[in-house]
N, C-alpha and C positions, 0 to 999 in steps of 0.2 A: 466413717462418719455417717450419721443419719439424722434427718430432721423430719419430724412428724407433727401435724397440727393436733392440738388438744384443746380446742376452743369450746366446742359444743358439748352439751350433755343430751342424752337421748330422752325424748318425750315418749314414754312407752304407751301413751294414749294414741300416738301415731307412730307405731314401730316401723323401722326401715325394712319392710318385708323383702324387697328385692335383694338388698345386701345380705340379709339373713338367709335367703334362699340360695344365693350364690355360695355362701359359706357351707351350708348344709350339703349342696350338690358336690362341692369339692371334697368335703370330708367323706361323704357317702362313696364317691367314686374311688377314693384312695383306699378306704378300709373294706370295700366290697369288690369292685371290679378289678382293682389292682392288687388284691390280696394274694393272688397266685403268681405275681410277677417274680418274686424271689425264687420260687421253685422253677419257673420257666427260665430265668437267668442261669440257674445252676445246671439245668438240663442242657442248655445251649453250651455252657462253658465245659461241661463234662464231655460233650461231643467234640468240641474244638480240641481239647487236650488229648483225647484219644485218637483223633484223626491225624492225617499227615499235613494238615494246614500249617501247623507251626514250622515244619521243615521247609515248606515252600514260601509262606508269607513272612513269618517272623524273622527267619534268617536273612531274607532279602531286605526287610525293613532295618534290621540291625546292621547289615552291611552298608546300606546307604546312610544310615545315621552315623556310622563310624567314619565315613568319608567326611562328613561335615564336622564331626566332633574331634576327629583325630585319634580315636581309640578303637582298637581291634575287638569290638564286642561280638562280632558275628561268630568268630571261632569259639569264644567262650560260651556263647549261646548254644552252639552245636554240641558242645560237651555236656552242657546242662540238660539238654533235651534227651540225652542218652542215659542220664542219671536219675536218682530218686528225686532230684530237685526239679524235675520236668514241670510239674504243676505250678510250683511257685514261680518258676521262670516265665511260663506261659502267661499266668494271670497278670504279673506285673507289666510285661511288655505288650500284651494284647490291648490293655486299656490305653497305653501310650500310643500304640499304632492307630487305633480307631479314633483317637483324638487328633491325629495328623490329617487334616482335611485334604491337603495336596496329595499325600501318599495314597490315601484311600480312593481319591478320584482316579489316580493313575492305575490303581489296582483294579478298580471296577471297569475301566475302559480298556483293559488289556495291555497297558504299557509296561506293567511289572512282570506279568507272566503272559507272554505273547501266545497267540493261537498256534504258532508253529513249534512251540516247545513241547517235548514229549509228555511232560506232566500236566499240560494244560487241561486236558479232558477230565482227568481225575480231580484236579484242583477245582474246576468249574462245578462239578457235581457236589463236592464237599462244601465249597463255599456257598452254593445255593441252599444246601441242607442247613447249614449254620444260620443263614439269613432267615430261613423259614422257621427254625426253632426260636430265634430271637423275636420274631414277630408274634409268637404265641404269648409273649408278655405284652400287656396292654400299653406299657410305656413305649415300646418300639412299634407296636402295631398302630397306635393312634397319636404318637408324638410326631412333631413336624421334622422330617428329614429333608433338608434342602436338595440333596442329590437324587432323592427318590421319594417324592411326596405324593400324597393323594389329596384331593380337594377338601375332604372332611377334616384333615389334620390341621388346616388353617384355623379351625375353630376348636377341635377336640384337644389340641395340645394345652389350651388354657386351663383345662380341668384336671390335668395330670400332674403328679409331683414325684420327685425322686426320693423322698424320705419324709419321716414325721417332722423333722426340724424344718425342712423346706416348706411343708404344708402349714405348720403352725405359724411360722414367720410371715408367710404370705397372707394368711387369714387374719392375723392381728392387724397388719397394715391395711388390708381391705376393709375391715370393720371401722378402723379409726378414720380413714379417709372417705370411705364409701357412704356411711350413713348421713354425713352432713350434705354430701352432694345429692343423695337421693331426696332428702327433704327440700333442698333448694331447687332441684330440677324436675322432680316428679319421676315416677317409676319408669315410664317408657323411654323418656329422654336419657335417663341415667343408664338403663340397660343398653340402649343403642350406643351410647358413648363407650361403655365398657367393651362391647364387642368391637367397635370401630378402632379404639386405641389398641386393643389386643391384636387386631389385624395390622395396624401400623407397625407394631413391634415385630411381628413375624416377617413382614415384608422387608424391613430394613435388615433383619438377620439373614434372610434369604439372599438379599443383594450383596451383603458383606461376605457370606460364606456359601456361595452357590454349590460348591462341590462337597460340602460337609455331609458325612454319612451318620453323624451322631444325632440323636433326636433332641429337639428343643421342646421342653415341657415346663409347665408352671404358669401361674396366674400373674407373675411379677411384671410381665410386659404390660398387661392391661392395667394393673394397679399403678404402675409408673405413669401410664396414660391418665388415670384418674387424678394423680397428683398434678399433672399438667393442667387438667381441666380445673382443678381446685384453685390453682394459682390465678388462672384467667378469670374465673367466675367471681371469686372473692376480691380479686384485684387489689385496690389500695386500702381495703379494710384491714385494720390492724388485728392480727390473729395471734393467739398464744401458741407458741411452738415449743416442743420438747426436742432438744438436740443432744447429741453425744459425739465427742471427739476423743478417741482412744478411751481413757478411763475417766475423762471429765464429762460431766453432764449437767445440764441446767435448763431453765426455761427462758424464753425471750418472746417479747411481743413485737411484731413487725408486720408491715404490709405483706399480704399473701403473695403478691406479684414478685416481690424481691426474692422469694424462695425459689422461683423457677430457675434462674441462672445458677443458684447455689446447688440445686439438685442436679442440673445438667453438668456443671463442672465436676461435681463429685463422681458422676457416672463415667465421664470421659477420663478422669484421673484414674479411676479403678481399671478402666479398660486398657489404658496405656502403661500404667506403672504397677499394677497389682500383681503382675506375674501370672503364672499358669493358674487358671481358676475354672471351676465348673459353672460359675455364674455367667449368664448371658447378658453382659453389660450392653452389648449392641442392641439387644431387644429392649432393654430398659430405655435406652436413648431414643429408639424408634417410637416406643409408646409415649414417652414424655413429649417429644416433638409433636406427634399427632394429637396428643391431649391438649397441648397448649394452643394449637391451631383450631381444634374443634371447640375448645372452651371459649376462645375469642369470638368465633362465629355464633355460638349459642348466646354469649353475653350481649352481642349486638342485635340479636333477633328479638323483636318486641314480644313480651309475654312469655318468654321461655324460662325466665328465672323468677323465683319467688323472692322479690325484693324485701318483703317484710321479714322473711326468715333470715336473710343476710343481715338486715339491720339489727337483728338481735345481738350480733357481735358488737356493733357500735354502741348499742344500749348497755351491754355488759361492760365495755370499756369505760363509758361515761359513768356508770354506777361505781366502778372501782375507783376511778380518779376522784369523783366528788365525795365518796365515802371516806377515802383517806384524808381528803382536805377537811371534812367535817370533824374527824377524829383529832386532827392536828389543832384545829381551832378550839375544840373542847379542852385539849391538854394545855393549851396556852390561855385558857379562860376567856377567850373571845366569844362570849356566850351568844350575843345577838347574831353574829355572823354564823356561828355554828347552828343556831336555830333555823336561820334562813336556808342553809345548805341542806339540813335534814328534812325540813318541810318540803323543799323542792324535790328531794329524792323520794320522799314518801308519796308525793303527788304522782311521780312518775312510776314508782314501783309500790303500789298500795298493798300488795300481798307479801312484801318482803319484811318478815318479822324482825330480822336483824337491824334493818334501818329504823323500824318503829321503836325498837328498844333504845337505840341511840338518840332518837328524837325525844323519847321520854326523859333520858338523862339530861338533855339540853334544856327541855322545858321545865325541869324540876328546879332550875335556878330561879325561876320566876313563878312560884306557885300561886301568886295572887291573880295571875291572868287566867282567863277562861280556857285558853289554849292548853294549859297544863292538864286541866280536868278532862278536856275532850280527848287528849292523847292518852291519858290514863285509862279512860273507859274503853277506848279502841284497843289498847294493848291488852287489857284484862280480857276482853272478849276474844281477841285473836289467840292469846295464849291458852285460854280455856277450851278452845276448839279441839285441842289435842290432849288426851288424858295424860300422856307422858310429861306434860308441862304443868301439871296441877301444883306441884311443889313450888315451881317458879311463880305461878300465879298467886299462891298464898303469900310468898315473900313479897311480891309486888304490892299486894293489897295492904300488908302491914306497913310497907314503906309509904304508900299513898296516905294511909290514915295518920301515920306519924308526921309526914310533911304538912298535911292539911290540918293537923290537930283536931281531927274529927269533923271538920267543917267541909262536908262532902258537897260538891257542886255538880255531881253527875245526876242526870234526870232520873226520876223514879222508875220509869220503864227500863232505862239502861241498868240501874242498880238491880232491878228485879231479874233481868236476864243474867247478869253476872252471878247473883246469889243462887239462881237456879242451877247454873253450871257447876258452881262450887258444891252444892248439895248433891247433885246427881253424880259428881265425881268422887264423892266420899269425904270432902273437906268441910265437915259440918261447922267447924269453928269459924272459918271464913264466911260461910253463908250466913251464920248467925249474926256476925258483926254487921253485915249489910242489912239484914232483915230487921234488926233492932232499930236501925236508923229509919228504915222505910215505915215501920209501924207507927212512928211518931208523926207521919205526914197524913194530911187529909186533903182530898180523898185518897184512899189506898189505890195503888196502881192495879190495873186489870191483870188477873192471873196470879196475884200474890198468894192466893190460897193453894195453888199447885206447888209453888215454891216452898211454902210452909209444910206441906205434906211430904215433899222430897226431903226437907230438913229433918222431919220427924223420923222418917225411915233411915236417914243417915245416922242419926243418934242411936236408933235402935240397933243398927248393924255394929256400931261402936260399943254397944253394951251400956249406953247411958240411958237407962229406962226412964228415969224421972224426967229428963229433958224431952225425950220422945213423947211421953204422956202429956207434958206441958203443952207442946205445940199441937198435938192432936186435939186437946181440949180447947185450945185457942181457935182452931178451925171450926169446931162445933159451935162455939159462942159467937164468933165473928161472921160466920157464913152459914147460918141455920137454913135448913130446907134444901141445901144443895146436895148433889150426888157425892161430892167430895166430903161433905160433912157426915153423910151417911157412912161412907167408907171409913172415915176417921173414928166414928162411933163404934163400928164393929171392931176395928183394930185396937181401940182403947179397951174395950171389954175383954178381948183376948189377952191384952197385955196385963190387965189388972186381975184377970181370973187366974 
């Protein structure tokens, strides 16, 4: 099971630079610095297979395992080591042995092969060489090994990954959780929490497996920490989450804080009942707990959280609820109430074209009111700001003229702006309808000559030469002595010549 917030969309005018930088750093390290890891692993494995380490270590491991499992695997292993199946036997059992933290601790402390045993000296040299070859791989050299760690590995392990799938999965989660937190907290606080929760993850892992000789790698501990921070920072704000349980998946809207115990229970369940796994669930739990605590501290500190950014979620929820209510009222023909809902929404979200379109539909029930004409003008102007919506604007204009039966109540200046956008967008027919209405008014609105010129050019592009010439002539007659009349005269001569 996994649950991930999908509430926010990115404003690329303010890109989440720290989150993107973390992703780039992880990807760069994996495909450049870790590029030689596979060859280093193979070199170390080749050495191990060809050395006498399997005879001393693996046979002892198999013997002790057989005592607990009740199966005589040690003798079988000794036979396999002498056969052509030596490499297969070594590879399968070596991974199992190195995953046994207790056995590896006893091996390194001399409890398995004691110093007074004849083979100890040769074993110590061979084991040392094997460890040296393993550390040539960045994964082992800079991953966090609880039994034999260096200070730098507390941090460096967060930027290493065990495979492409491991990397991609972590980076997707980092992006989805990280960019919202970065916008809410700011770059410095966000990066500080990323490192802090990553340290919390590795510390709990160290406490749980102090004798482990396997390296802990991956950003998932820090990412789990960010999820804890997310729950604490967004608190009771209702967030849209995507969740998956086995093959079932869906979306749910719930307070962010409720997700914290669900995330925690899921990690504990995986730890206790998921069986043998390469996933460090203990590190996830450590990061999550540290993130929750750090998030609460940040949430209570004045000025640390951008409340306006957080409130966008509440605004989005309000928009969704009221919009659905308005649609329901329209469908049941409760027009007055629908108009009030969409007017309120438009006042709150003035740039939302979808809301404005629904407001137009609601106001169209009462075309005798000035509000319908005001909304029509605003919608036409908004739609015409995007060239891709010109067809929609043309259909809207036809609808408006049909509803009003040509009795336009949009101001002359407003009509002129709309006509100009139609003409410049290539919809000469729509522009002409409005200009014919404008030309009947006295005085003419300022700038109408520019709209007429744009209309003439639009007709010219459409191959309608006569109409183009007509409007060029109109400019010459109506606005003599102007620069635009001079341009129209030149274009008319070219057109008729």
